[in-house]
C-alpha positions as CSV (number, residue, x, y, z in Angstrom):
1,M,27.6,-7.9,12.1
2,P,25.5,-11.0,11.7
3,D,25.2,-10.7,7.9
4,E,28.9,-10.6,7.3
5,P,31.1,-13.7,7.0
6,H,33.4,-14.3,10.0
7,G,36.1,-11.7,10.1
8,A,34.6,-9.6,7.3
9,V,33.9,-6.0,7.9
10,A,31.1,-4.2,6.1
11,P,32.2,-1.2,4.0
12,P,31.3,2.3,5.4
13,A,27.8,3.4,4.2
14,G,29.2,5.9,1.7
15,Q,31.5,3.3,0.2
16,A,28.7,0.8,0.0
17,L,26.5,3.4,-1.8
18,A,29.3,4.1,-4.2
19,Q,29.8,0.4,-4.9
20,G,26.1,0.0,-5.5
21,W,26.1,3.0,-7.9
22,C,29.2,1.5,-9.7
23,A,27.4,-1.8,-10.1
24,L,24.2,-0.1,-11.4
25,S,26.3,1.9,-13.9
26,S,28.1,-1.2,-15.0
27,L,24.8,-3.1,-15.6
28,H,23.3,-0.2,-17.6
29,G,26.5,0.1,-19.7
30,R,26.5,-3.6,-20.5
31,I,22.9,-3.7,-21.4
32,E,23.0,-0.6,-23.5
33,T,26.1,-1.8,-25.4
34,H,24.6,-5.2,-26.1
35,I,21.3,-3.7,-27.4
36,E,23.2,-1.0,-29.4
37,R,25.2,-3.6,-31.3
38,A,22.1,-5.7,-32.1
39,L,20.0,-2.7,-33.2
40,Q,22.8,-1.2,-35.3
41,A,23.7,-4.5,-37.0
42,R,20.1,-5.5,-37.9
43,H,18.2,-2.2,-38.2
44,D,20.8,0.6,-38.5
45,L,19.2,2.1,-35.4
46,S,20.8,3.3,-32.1
47,V,19.4,2.7,-28.7
48,R,18.6,6.4,-28.4
49,E,16.8,6.4,-31.7
50,F,14.9,3.3,-30.7
51,S,13.9,5.0,-27.5
52,V,12.6,8.1,-29.2
53,L,10.5,6.0,-31.7
54,N,9.3,3.9,-28.8
55,V,8.2,6.9,-26.7
56,L,6.5,8.5,-29.6
57,S,4.7,5.3,-30.6
58,G,3.2,5.2,-27.2
59,Q,1.4,8.5,-27.9
60,H,-0.7,6.9,-30.6
61,D,-3.2,5.5,-28.2
62,G,-5.1,8.7,-27.9
63,D,-5.8,11.9,-29.8
64,G,-2.8,13.8,-31.1
65,G,-0.1,11.1,-31.1
66,H,2.7,13.6,-30.6
67,L,5.0,15.2,-27.9
68,Q,6.5,18.6,-27.6
69,M,10.3,18.5,-27.9
70,K,10.8,19.2,-24.1
71,Q,8.5,16.4,-23.2
72,L,10.4,14.1,-25.5
73,A,13.7,15.1,-24.1
74,D,12.5,14.4,-20.6
75,S,11.1,11.0,-21.7
76,V,14.4,9.8,-23.2
77,V,16.6,11.5,-20.6
78,L,18.5,13.7,-23.0
79,S,19.2,17.4,-23.1
80,Q,17.0,19.5,-25.3
81,S,19.9,20.1,-27.7
82,A,20.8,16.4,-27.9
83,T,17.2,15.6,-28.5
84,T,16.9,18.2,-31.3
85,R,19.9,16.6,-33.0
86,L,18.5,13.1,-32.6
87,V,15.1,14.2,-33.9
88,T,16.7,15.9,-36.9
89,R,18.5,12.6,-37.8
90,L,15.3,10.6,-37.5
91,E,13.4,13.2,-39.5
92,D,16.0,13.2,-42.2
93,R,15.4,9.4,-42.5
94,G,11.6,9.9,-42.7
95,L,11.0,8.1,-39.4
96,L,9.3,11.1,-37.7
97,A,8.1,14.6,-38.3
98,R,8.0,17.9,-36.5
99,Y,5.3,20.5,-36.8
100,I,4.2,23.7,-35.2
101,C,1.5,23.4,-32.5
102,P,-1.7,24.8,-33.9
103,G,-2.8,26.3,-30.6
104,D,0.6,27.7,-29.6
105,R,2.8,28.6,-32.5
106,R,5.9,28.6,-30.2
107,G,5.5,24.9,-29.5
108,I,7.0,22.3,-31.8
109,Y,5.5,18.8,-31.8
110,T,7.3,15.6,-32.8
111,D,5.3,12.6,-34.2
112,V,6.5,9.2,-35.4
113,S,5.8,8.5,-39.0
114,D,4.3,5.3,-40.5
115,E,7.8,4.3,-41.6
116,G,9.1,4.9,-38.1
117,L,6.3,2.7,-36.6
118,K,7.2,0.0,-39.2
119,L,10.9,0.1,-38.3
120,L,10.1,0.1,-34.6
121,D,7.9,-3.0,-35.0
122,E,10.7,-4.7,-36.9
123,A,13.3,-3.7,-34.3
124,R,11.4,-4.5,-31.1
125,P,12.0,-8.3,-31.2
126,T,15.8,-7.5,-31.7
127,H,15.7,-5.1,-28.8
128,D,13.9,-7.5,-26.5
129,T,16.1,-10.5,-27.3
130,A,19.3,-8.4,-26.8
131,L,17.9,-7.1,-23.5
132,R,17.2,-10.7,-22.3
133,Q,20.6,-11.8,-23.4
134,A,22.4,-8.9,-21.7
135,L,20.5,-9.6,-18.5
136,A,21.3,-13.3,-18.6
137,E,25.0,-12.5,-19.1
138,A,25.0,-10.0,-16.3
139,A,23.2,-12.3,-13.9
140,R,26.3,-14.6,-14.0
141,R,28.3,-11.9,-12.4
142,P,27.9,-12.0,-8.6
143,E,28.1,-8.2,-8.2
144,L,25.4,-7.7,-10.8
145,A,23.0,-10.6,-10.1
146,P,21.0,-8.7,-7.4
147,L,20.4,-5.8,-9.7
148,V,19.4,-8.1,-12.5
149,A,16.9,-9.8,-10.2
150,A,15.5,-6.3,-9.3
151,V,15.2,-5.3,-12.9
152,E,13.5,-8.6,-13.8
153,G,11.0,-8.0,-10.9
154,L,10.0,-4.6,-12.2
155,T,6.5,-4.4,-13.6
156,G,6.1,-0.6,-14.1
157,T,5.7,1.1,-17.5
158,A,8.4,3.8,-17.2
159,C,9.6,3.4,-20.8
């Protein structure tokens, strides 16, 4: 095993995979907790609420500016019932609205309001700063540093 220090034995493949998953889960939890605290303290907004507003705001580039509830649930990786509860809370705060699809009365669309866009614009710098801080802290941990480097190297637009 040329990549292993003298006398060290590589863990079995399944164990290595589990350790990698554990590290990824740890990184995600640390980042989410750091961002959650910052958003709650400064904007009374959870990470999930920020994500919903962020996803919906991205729909304002073209016609419509809305998503069906199932599309929104898929975008923020929540169950439909959890998404419905989250959307209800945001709707009660005036940050988004739901309405029946004119072409298919069974469909319900969700759209971010002007107030929601304003709050998102105010919260985005807090989110971005907290994300950078969380990544910097995680990069100091040897087991997380490779994952941080991978995240920092991403250029996609998944979110």
